[in-house]
C-alpha positions as CSV (number, residue, x, y, z in Angstrom):
1,M,-31.0,12.0,37.6
2,R,-30.0,8.4,37.4
3,N,-32.2,7.8,34.4
4,L,-30.7,10.9,32.8
5,F,-27.2,9.6,33.4
6,L,-28.0,6.2,32.0
7,A,-29.6,7.8,29.0
8,A,-26.6,10.0,28.4
9,F,-24.3,6.9,28.8
10,A,-26.3,4.9,26.3
11,L,-26.2,7.8,23.9
12,A,-22.4,8.0,24.2
13,L,-22.1,4.3,23.5
14,G,-24.5,4.7,20.6
15,V,-22.3,7.4,19.1
16,A,-18.8,6.1,20.0
17,T,-19.0,2.4,19.4
18,P,-20.5,2.5,15.9
19,V,-17.7,4.9,14.8
20,H,-15.1,2.2,15.4
21,A,-17.3,-0.5,14.1
22,D,-18.2,1.5,11.0
23,T,-14.6,2.3,10.3
24,N,-13.7,-1.4,10.3
25,G,-16.8,-2.1,8.3
26,D,-15.7,0.6,5.7
27,L,-12.3,-1.1,5.4
28,K,-13.9,-4.5,5.0
29,K,-16.2,-3.2,2.3
30,L,-13.2,-1.6,0.5
31,V,-11.2,-4.8,0.7
32,D,-14.1,-6.8,-0.6
33,D,-14.6,-4.4,-3.5
34,A,-10.9,-4.4,-4.4
35,W,-10.8,-8.3,-4.3
36,A,-13.9,-8.4,-6.5
37,A,-12.1,-6.2,-9.0
38,V,-9.1,-8.6,-9.0
39,L,-11.3,-11.6,-9.7
40,K,-13.1,-9.7,-12.5
41,E,-9.8,-8.7,-14.1
42,Q,-8.3,-12.2,-13.7
43,P,-11.2,-14.6,-14.6
44,I,-9.0,-17.7,-14.9
45,Y,-7.5,-17.1,-11.5
46,A,-11.1,-16.7,-10.2
47,S,-12.0,-20.1,-11.6
48,T,-9.0,-21.7,-9.8
49,L,-10.5,-20.4,-6.6
50,G,-13.9,-21.9,-7.3
51,V,-15.5,-18.6,-8.4
52,D,-17.7,-19.3,-11.4
53,T,-18.9,-15.8,-12.1
54,Y,-16.4,-15.4,-15.0
55,A,-16.4,-19.0,-16.2
56,G,-15.4,-19.1,-19.9
57,E,-13.6,-15.7,-19.8
58,V,-9.8,-15.3,-20.2
59,G,-9.4,-11.6,-19.4
60,D,-8.0,-8.6,-21.2
61,Y,-4.2,-8.5,-22.0
62,T,-4.0,-5.0,-23.5
63,L,-2.3,-1.9,-22.2
64,A,-5.7,-0.3,-22.0
65,A,-6.6,-2.9,-19.5
66,Q,-3.5,-2.1,-17.5
67,D,-4.5,1.5,-17.5
68,R,-8.0,0.5,-16.3
69,R,-6.7,-1.5,-13.5
70,A,-4.3,1.3,-12.4
71,A,-7.2,3.8,-12.5
72,A,-9.3,1.5,-10.4
73,A,-6.5,1.1,-7.9
74,A,-6.3,4.9,-7.6
75,V,-10.0,5.1,-6.8
76,F,-9.6,2.4,-4.1
77,L,-6.6,4.2,-2.7
78,T,-8.7,7.4,-2.4
79,R,-11.3,5.5,-0.5
80,L,-8.6,4.0,1.7
81,N,-7.1,7.3,2.5
82,A,-10.5,8.6,3.6
83,I,-10.7,5.9,6.3
84,P,-9.2,7.1,9.7
85,V,-6.5,4.5,10.4
86,V,-6.4,5.4,14.2
87,E,-10.0,4.2,14.5
88,L,-9.2,0.7,13.1
89,D,-8.5,-2.3,15.3
90,A,-5.1,-3.9,15.2
91,A,-5.8,-6.5,12.6
92,A,-7.6,-4.0,10.4
93,K,-4.6,-1.6,10.5
94,V,-2.4,-4.4,9.2
95,E,-4.9,-5.2,6.4
96,A,-5.1,-1.5,5.5
97,G,-1.3,-1.3,5.3
98,I,-1.1,-4.3,3.0
99,L,-3.8,-2.9,0.8
100,R,-2.2,0.5,0.7
101,R,1.1,-0.9,-0.5
102,T,-0.6,-3.1,-3.0
103,L,-2.6,-0.3,-4.5
104,K,0.3,2.2,-4.6
105,S,2.5,-0.5,-6.3
106,A,-0.2,-1.1,-9.0
107,I,-0.4,2.6,-9.7
108,E,3.3,3.3,-9.7
109,G,4.2,0.2,-11.8
110,N,1.9,1.3,-14.6
111,R,3.9,4.5,-15.1
112,F,7.0,2.7,-16.4
113,G,7.6,1.7,-20.0
114,Q,8.6,-1.7,-18.7
115,R,4.9,-2.4,-18.2
116,A,5.0,-3.6,-21.8
117,I,7.4,-6.4,-20.9
118,N,4.8,-9.2,-21.0
119,F,7.0,-12.3,-21.2
120,T,10.3,-13.8,-20.0
121,T,12.1,-17.1,-20.5
122,Y,10.4,-18.2,-17.3
123,S,6.9,-17.1,-18.0
124,S,5.1,-16.4,-21.3
125,W,1.5,-16.0,-22.4
126,H,1.6,-19.2,-24.6
127,Q,3.0,-21.3,-21.8
128,Q,0.6,-19.9,-19.2
129,F,-2.3,-20.7,-21.5
130,A,-1.0,-24.2,-22.2
131,G,-0.8,-24.8,-18.5
132,M,-4.1,-23.1,-17.7
133,A,-6.0,-26.4,-17.1
134,E,-3.5,-27.5,-14.4
135,N,-5.2,-25.5,-11.7
136,L,-8.8,-25.4,-13.0
137,P,-11.6,-27.7,-11.6
138,F,-12.9,-30.4,-14.0
139,K,-15.7,-32.1,-12.2
140,T,-18.8,-31.1,-14.2
141,K,-19.9,-30.7,-17.8
142,A,-19.9,-26.9,-17.2
143,D,-16.2,-27.0,-16.2
144,F,-15.2,-28.6,-19.6
145,E,-17.5,-26.2,-21.5
146,S,-15.9,-23.3,-19.8
147,Y,-12.4,-24.6,-20.7
148,N,-13.4,-25.1,-24.3
149,K,-14.7,-21.5,-24.5
150,R,-11.3,-20.3,-23.2
151,L,-9.4,-22.4,-25.7
152,A,-11.3,-20.7,-28.5
153,Q,-10.1,-17.3,-27.4
154,Y,-6.4,-18.0,-27.7
155,G,-6.2,-16.1,-31.0
156,R,-7.3,-12.9,-29.3
157,V,-5.1,-13.5,-26.3
158,N,-2.1,-14.0,-28.7
159,D,-3.0,-10.9,-30.7
160,E,-3.3,-8.7,-27.7
161,N,0.0,-9.9,-26.2
162,I,1.8,-9.4,-29.5
163,E,0.5,-5.9,-29.7
164,V,1.8,-5.1,-26.2
165,A,5.2,-6.7,-27.0
166,N,5.4,-4.6,-30.1
167,V,5.2,-1.6,-27.8
168,A,8.1,-3.1,-25.9
169,I,10.1,-3.4,-29.1
170,K,9.4,0.2,-30.1
171,G,10.3,1.5,-26.6
172,K,13.5,-0.7,-26.4
173,Y,12.2,-2.8,-23.5
174,T,13.0,-6.2,-25.0
175,Q,14.6,-9.2,-23.3
176,P,18.4,-9.6,-23.5
177,C,19.5,-11.6,-26.5
178,E,21.6,-14.0,-24.4
179,T,18.6,-15.1,-22.4
180,L,16.4,-15.9,-25.5
181,A,18.5,-18.9,-26.8
182,G,16.1,-21.6,-27.9
183,F,13.0,-19.5,-27.0
184,E,11.4,-20.5,-30.4
185,G,11.1,-24.0,-29.0
186,T,8.8,-22.9,-26.2
187,I,6.3,-21.8,-28.9
188,G,6.7,-24.4,-31.6
189,G,7.1,-27.2,-29.0
190,L,3.5,-26.7,-28.0
191,K,2.3,-28.0,-31.4
192,A,2.1,-31.8,-30.8
193,S,1.5,-33.7,-34.0
194,D,-1.0,-35.8,-32.1
195,V,-3.5,-33.3,-30.7
196,A,-4.4,-35.8,-28.0
197,K,-0.9,-35.4,-26.6
198,S,-1.0,-31.6,-26.6
199,R,-0.8,-29.8,-23.3
200,F,-4.0,-27.9,-24.4
201,Y,-5.8,-31.2,-24.5
202,G,-4.8,-32.1,-21.0
203,P,-8.3,-32.1,-19.3
204,Y,-9.4,-34.8,-21.8
205,A,-6.4,-37.0,-21.4
206,G,-7.3,-37.8,-17.9
207,K,-10.1,-39.9,-16.3
208,R,-13.6,-38.8,-17.2
209,P,-15.4,-37.5,-14.0
210,E,-18.5,-39.3,-12.9
211,G,-20.6,-36.2,-13.3
212,V,-20.0,-36.2,-17.1
213,S,-21.5,-38.9,-19.3
214,E,-19.4,-40.8,-21.8
215,A,-21.2,-39.2,-24.8
216,E,-20.8,-35.7,-23.3
217,F,-17.2,-36.2,-22.6
218,A,-16.5,-37.5,-26.1
219,A,-18.3,-34.6,-27.7
220,L,-16.4,-32.0,-25.6
221,A,-13.1,-33.7,-26.3
222,A,-13.8,-33.6,-30.0
223,E,-14.7,-29.9,-29.8
224,A,-11.5,-29.2,-27.9
225,A,-9.4,-31.1,-30.4
226,K,-10.9,-29.1,-33.3
227,T,-10.3,-25.8,-31.5
228,I,-6.7,-26.7,-30.8
229,E,-6.1,-27.6,-34.5
230,T,-8.1,-24.7,-36.0
231,A,-7.6,-21.9,-33.5
232,V,-4.7,-22.5,-31.1
233,Y,-2.2,-24.0,-33.5
234,P,-2.6,-21.3,-36.1
235,A,-2.2,-18.6,-33.4
236,L,1.1,-20.4,-32.3
237,D,2.3,-20.3,-35.9
238,K,1.5,-16.6,-36.1
239,Q,3.3,-16.0,-32.8
240,L,6.4,-17.9,-33.9
241,A,6.6,-16.0,-37.2
242,W,6.3,-12.7,-35.3
243,Y,8.9,-13.7,-32.8
244,T,11.5,-14.7,-35.3
245,S,10.9,-11.8,-37.7
246,S,10.1,-8.9,-35.3
247,Y,11.0,-9.6,-31.7
248,K,14.2,-11.7,-31.8
249,P,16.0,-9.2,-34.1
250,A,15.2,-6.4,-31.7
251,C,16.4,-8.3,-28.6
252,A,18.5,-6.2,-26.2
253,K,22.3,-6.4,-26.7
254,A,23.0,-5.2,-23.1
255,P,21.6,-7.4,-20.3
256,G,19.8,-6.0,-17.3
257,V,16.9,-3.6,-17.0
258,S,19.3,-0.8,-16.0
259,A,20.3,-0.6,-19.7
260,Q,16.7,0.2,-20.7
261,P,15.2,3.7,-20.9
262,G,14.4,4.8,-17.4
263,G,15.9,1.5,-16.2
264,D,17.5,2.9,-13.1
265,K,14.2,4.2,-11.8
266,Y,12.4,1.0,-12.7
267,Y,15.1,-1.1,-11.0
268,A,14.7,1.0,-7.8
269,F,11.0,0.4,-8.0
270,R,11.5,-3.4,-8.3
271,V,13.9,-3.4,-5.4
272,R,11.3,-1.7,-3.3
273,E,8.7,-4.3,-4.4
274,E,10.9,-7.3,-3.7
275,T,12.2,-6.1,-0.4
276,T,9.1,-4.4,0.9
277,T,11.2,-1.5,2.0
278,D,11.8,2.0,0.7
279,L,15.6,1.6,0.7
280,P,17.6,2.4,-2.5
281,P,19.3,-0.4,-4.4
282,E,22.8,0.7,-3.2
283,Q,21.8,0.3,0.4
284,I,20.1,-3.0,-0.2
285,H,23.3,-4.2,-1.9
286,A,25.4,-3.0,1.0
287,I,23.2,-4.9,3.4
288,G,23.6,-8.0,1.3
289,L,27.3,-7.7,1.3
290,K,27.3,-7.2,5.1
291,E,25.1,-10.2,5.6
292,V,27.2,-12.4,3.4
293,A,30.3,-11.4,5.4
294,R,28.5,-12.1,8.7
295,I,27.3,-15.6,7.5
296,R,30.7,-16.5,6.1
297,A,32.4,-15.5,9.4
298,E,30.0,-17.8,11.3
299,M,30.7,-20.6,8.9
300,D,34.5,-20.2,9.3
301,Q,34.0,-20.2,13.1
302,V,32.0,-23.4,13.0
303,M,34.6,-25.0,10.7
304,R,37.4,-24.1,13.1
305,Q,35.5,-25.6,16.0
306,C,34.9,-28.8,14.1
307,A,38.5,-29.1,12.9
């Protein structure tokens, strides 16, 4: 009887324990797969993290790519919903919650016309590309070769982004006119008369790493300079001409996303994103006013005490 009891107990452990372990394992596999998808879709970011799988790639900037990423997020969300949350340990439940919110945000965000807004006065594809090297590793010959391959793709990057921005123009999702003063300078200003002083040439303006020979470094630098002159600069010229003739004349006369088609719904979405709550904008605004009043009252009290 004792042996039968021990056998039954062992069987129970063999059934119960793996359920919990497998559930956590399923979540870990899902998180790993979702993260791998992020790195594949953002190859430059992957390189900044030391992942060389996509070295030399720059990614896809089209709306079709956005649809693809949203579709992938939907598949991941379906997998996540199939995992019994109650069987996860405490840390895994938190991770599942974060992943769920991230996936749902990616899916919902892709439904708005504002997804075609692909630049602001604070962030733009040309400035991001110009600063690409700032976070990339440059220790080996392969690192510089990868960078040069990316430089050569700026023409495509520019064309894809202009195509998306044209969708924004057509849908009336353009930036407010009053915020675009001097924006032309952010494009034309990247064309340094001396290529060696261009931001795109940055990796070669610094000290040569010991792992790269003098001859190799000189050859790679010459290749980069030629690419900047023959591929990057012409793309910037094209972008500047497009901006001045197509985008700038279509800038929004009324500031604020609320003035755009479906702007109220998109604004509510962005409020949820920034506050990590499901509260409507009006309630968030009321909370803000209440907090400002509370803080101001405390400041007045401190000033009276110090008087």
